[in-house]
N, C-alpha and C positions, 0 to 999 in steps of 0.2 A: 435555505438549506445548503449545507456545504456540499461541494462536488468532491466525492472521494473515489479515487481510482486505485485499483490493486492489480498489479502485474504478478501473476502466479503461474504455477504449474502443477501437474498431477504428482501425487505421492510426495509432496513437499510438506514436511511437518511444520515448518515455520510459516508457510502459506496458511495452513490450516489454523494455526494459532492466531495469526493476524486477523483472519476472517472471523474467527470466533470472538475475538476481543471486540471488533467492530460491531458484530451482531449483539453481543452482551450489552453494549452501550446503546443498542437500538439505532445504529447508524446505517443508512443505506449506502451501498457502494456499487460501483461497476467493476466487474472482474474481467481481466484480460488474460487468457491462457496462452502463454508464450510457447508452449510445446505444441499446442494444436494450431496455433496461428503464429508461424515464425516471424511474420512481418511486424507483430507486436513486440517482439524482442528488440528488433531494430529500432522501433519507435521508442521503447523504454530507454535504450542506450543513448538515443539522441536527446531525450529529455533529461537524462541523468548521466552525463558523460563519465566514463570510467567505471560504471556499475555494470556488473555482469550477473550477479546473484539475484535470486527471487526469494521472497516477495520484494517488490518495490512499491511504495505507497506514495501517492500524491493527494494532497488535500488543497482544493482550490488552486490547482496547477502548481503548487509548491511541493517540491520534493521533500518528503519527510524521511524516507530511508526505508529500511527493512523492518522486520518484526521487532527486533531489540529496540530500535529507535522509537517505534510506535508505542511499545510497552513502557519505555522510559518516560515518554511525554505523558502517558496516561497516569503513571505512578506519581509524577511530579504535579499532576493536576493542570498541565499545560495543554492537554489535548483539546479542551473546550476553547481555549484561545485560538488555536489553529483553525477550529471550525468556524469561528466568527470572522476571521481575517478575509 
């Protein structure tokens, strides 16, 4: 099973969309709320330098990007490849 991590925040429509896409694909993920846990934002930036926006998604410790990136992978049929790696 792939390790999926989502750095998100409250009232973030892109975060909601990313989590909905993962749930729709019946994929389990761990969510880190960077607003409730500010240390998670620092961790997120350390893992993906230069990134400040949420959501940020990691699959098997590989930075996928935000919602648009996740959606693009899914639309191209490449999301399953990321899950296997």
